[in-house]
C-alpha positions as CSV (number, residue, x, y, z in Angstrom):
1,M,90.2,118.2,58.2
2,K,93.7,119.6,58.0
3,L,96.4,117.9,60.1
4,T,98.2,120.5,62.2
5,K,101.5,120.0,64.0
6,S,99.7,119.3,67.2
7,H,97.5,116.6,65.6
8,T,100.5,115.0,64.0
9,R,102.4,114.9,67.3
10,N,99.4,113.4,69.1
11,L,98.9,110.8,66.4
12,S,102.5,109.8,66.5
13,M,102.4,109.5,70.3
14,L,99.3,107.3,70.0
15,F,101.1,105.2,67.4
16,L,104.1,104.8,69.7
17,A,101.8,103.8,72.5
18,L,100.2,101.2,70.3
19,L,103.6,99.9,69.2
20,T,104.8,99.5,72.8
21,Y,101.6,97.7,73.7
22,L,102.2,95.3,70.8
23,V,105.7,94.7,72.1
24,F,104.3,94.1,75.5
25,I,101.9,91.5,74.2
26,A,104.6,89.8,72.3
27,V,106.9,89.7,75.4
28,V,104.0,88.3,77.6
29,R,103.3,85.6,75.1
30,Y,106.8,84.4,74.4
31,F,108.8,85.6,77.5
32,P,106.4,85.9,80.4
33,E,109.2,86.2,83.0
34,L,110.5,89.4,81.3
35,S,107.1,91.2,81.0
36,G,107.6,93.7,83.8
37,L,109.7,96.3,82.0
38,P,107.7,96.6,78.8
39,Y,104.5,96.9,80.9
40,A,106.1,99.7,83.0
41,I,107.3,101.5,79.9
42,N,103.8,101.2,78.4
43,K,102.2,102.5,81.5
44,A,104.6,105.5,81.6
45,L,104.0,106.3,78.0
46,I,100.2,106.2,78.3
47,G,100.4,108.3,81.5
48,C,102.5,111.0,79.8
49,L,100.2,110.9,76.8
50,I,97.1,111.4,79.0
51,L,98.7,114.3,80.8
52,K,99.6,115.9,77.5
53,L,96.1,115.4,76.1
54,I,94.5,116.8,79.3
55,D,96.7,119.9,79.0
56,E,95.8,120.4,75.3
57,Y,92.2,119.5,75.1
58,M,90.7,119.9,78.6
59,L,92.6,123.1,79.4
60,P,92.8,124.9,76.0
61,E,92.3,128.4,77.5
62,I,95.6,128.2,79.5
63,P,98.6,129.0,77.4
64,T,100.8,126.4,79.0
65,M,104.1,127.0,77.1
66,T,104.1,130.7,77.7
67,K,103.4,130.2,81.4
68,L,106.2,127.7,81.6
69,K,108.6,130.1,79.9
70,E,107.7,132.9,82.3
71,N,107.8,131.0,85.5
72,A,110.6,128.7,86.5
73,T,108.6,127.2,89.4
74,A,105.7,126.3,87.1
75,Y,108.2,124.6,84.7
76,S,109.8,122.6,87.5
77,L,106.3,121.4,88.7
78,Y,105.4,120.5,85.2
79,M,108.5,118.4,84.7
80,L,108.0,116.9,88.2
81,S,104.5,115.7,87.1
82,Y,106.1,113.8,84.2
83,A,108.9,112.5,86.4
84,L,106.4,111.2,88.9
85,I,104.3,109.5,86.3
86,I,107.4,107.7,84.9
87,A,108.9,106.9,88.3
88,L,105.7,105.5,89.8
89,S,104.9,103.4,86.7
90,I,108.4,101.9,86.7
91,A,108.5,101.4,90.5
92,N,105.3,99.4,90.5
93,A,106.4,97.0,87.8
């Protein structure tokens, strides 16, 4: 199986999510009173990763990037979805 740019990007995002999870586990173990922010960052990263994977693998017939370049409203809604995921994960920490 040949690794494409998309596969490499997805693997690096998964690796980054694993790394933030390991940091969260270390913070919970040694500094439990400071565990809220790493947990929120981990939730935000996983939420953004899931949104990206849904876009790439569950909706492959929709050319997302060309639609976003053509329509400013679609681009703003797409960015709003990422902003909501990040804001809600940090607000609930």
